[in-house]
Legacy VTK file of the C-alpha trace (Angstrom):
# vtk DataFile Version 3.0
C-alpha trace
ASCII
DATASET POLYDATA
POINTS 108 float
0.000 0.000 0.000
2.851 2.389 0.831
4.435 1.815 -2.573
1.153 2.658 -4.322
0.806 5.962 -2.447
4.475 6.795 -2.910
4.171 6.132 -6.638
1.117 8.391 -6.949
2.781 11.178 -4.979
5.977 10.863 -6.996
4.139 10.869 -10.289
2.127 13.949 -9.298
5.314 15.828 -8.415
7.042 14.829 -11.630
4.061 15.639 -13.825
3.637 19.093 -12.345
7.341 19.896 -12.302
7.755 18.783 -15.899
4.744 20.780 -17.056
3.159 17.835 -18.836
-0.066 17.503 -16.892
-2.047 17.529 -20.160
0.008 14.870 -21.956
-1.862 11.868 -23.348
1.223 9.645 -23.332
3.949 10.100 -20.736
7.376 8.615 -21.485
9.338 7.539 -18.410
13.007 6.539 -18.500
14.029 4.259 -15.677
16.703 1.787 -14.679
16.117 -1.942 -14.920
15.989 -2.952 -11.255
13.452 -4.584 -8.960
12.071 -1.379 -7.452
11.451 0.244 -10.809
9.891 -2.942 -12.215
7.482 -2.967 -9.233
6.696 0.705 -9.897
5.773 -0.150 -13.475
3.236 -2.603 -12.118
1.367 0.290 -10.471
0.823 2.280 -13.644
-2.499 0.663 -14.560
-4.209 2.281 -11.579
-2.577 5.632 -12.366
-3.645 5.475 -16.025
-7.186 4.530 -15.082
-7.540 7.439 -12.648
-5.835 10.126 -14.727
-6.399 9.117 -18.342
-2.647 9.356 -19.018
-0.986 6.416 -20.729
2.555 5.613 -19.647
5.292 4.394 -21.967
8.299 2.950 -20.134
11.888 3.054 -21.411
13.670 0.556 -19.159
17.433 0.208 -19.624
20.514 -0.970 -17.776
21.936 1.708 -15.482
24.942 2.801 -17.554
22.969 2.861 -20.813
20.150 4.811 -19.186
22.554 7.327 -17.641
24.221 7.960 -20.997
20.956 8.330 -22.945
19.289 10.573 -20.384
22.362 12.776 -19.964
22.651 13.174 -23.738
18.950 13.936 -24.081
18.978 16.562 -21.322
22.188 18.205 -22.555
20.802 18.462 -26.086
17.362 19.540 -24.798
15.942 16.667 -26.822
12.803 16.095 -24.773
12.717 12.367 -25.467
11.590 11.674 -21.897
8.870 13.405 -19.905
9.970 11.836 -16.623
13.123 10.075 -15.580
13.990 8.315 -12.394
17.393 9.183 -11.011
19.488 7.755 -8.248
21.626 9.150 -5.494
24.596 9.478 -7.861
22.761 11.834 -10.243
20.814 13.879 -7.698
23.592 16.234 -6.503
25.008 16.588 -10.019
21.746 17.284 -11.821
20.288 19.230 -8.910
22.564 22.142 -9.675
20.717 23.032 -12.875
17.935 20.672 -13.881
15.878 19.714 -10.822
13.160 21.938 -9.393
11.792 21.742 -5.886
8.113 21.695 -5.038
8.247 24.303 -2.259
5.956 27.242 -2.929
3.744 25.423 -5.439
-0.021 25.864 -4.969
-1.838 23.135 -3.031
-2.917 20.312 -5.305
-0.181 21.115 -7.839
2.665 19.119 -6.287
LINES 1 109
108 0 1 2 3 4 5 6 7 8 9 10 11 12 13 14 15 16 17 18 19 20 21 22 23 24 25 26 27 28 29 30 31 32 33 34 35 36 37 38 39 40 41 42 43 44 45 46 47 48 49 50 51 52 53 54 55 56 57 58 59 60 61 62 63 64 65 66 67 68 69 70 71 72 73 74 75 76 77 78 79 80 81 82 83 84 85 86 87 88 89 90 91 92 93 94 95 96 97 98 99 100 101 102 103 104 105 106 107
């Protein structure tokens, strides 16, 4: 149950921060590990409640890191949402990540 609520909260934050709340299809880049595979299993409920379809790009960690870094650097926009780990957070947080503080209620 916790994972389901955490997934919904995380998705809401990402959707708002990325400015794609009206997208019909949301493309998510994620690493191929057990936690992310379990998260993919929760997307049916999310799609049913929001009307958004989710397309997953699941890759090995090094391949994913290279593709996402290239896409962001080139402002390619291939991915609407990407999951990142503790390695990327301090590096990407300098320029590309936005906090949710100060956002209106219901828009996190």
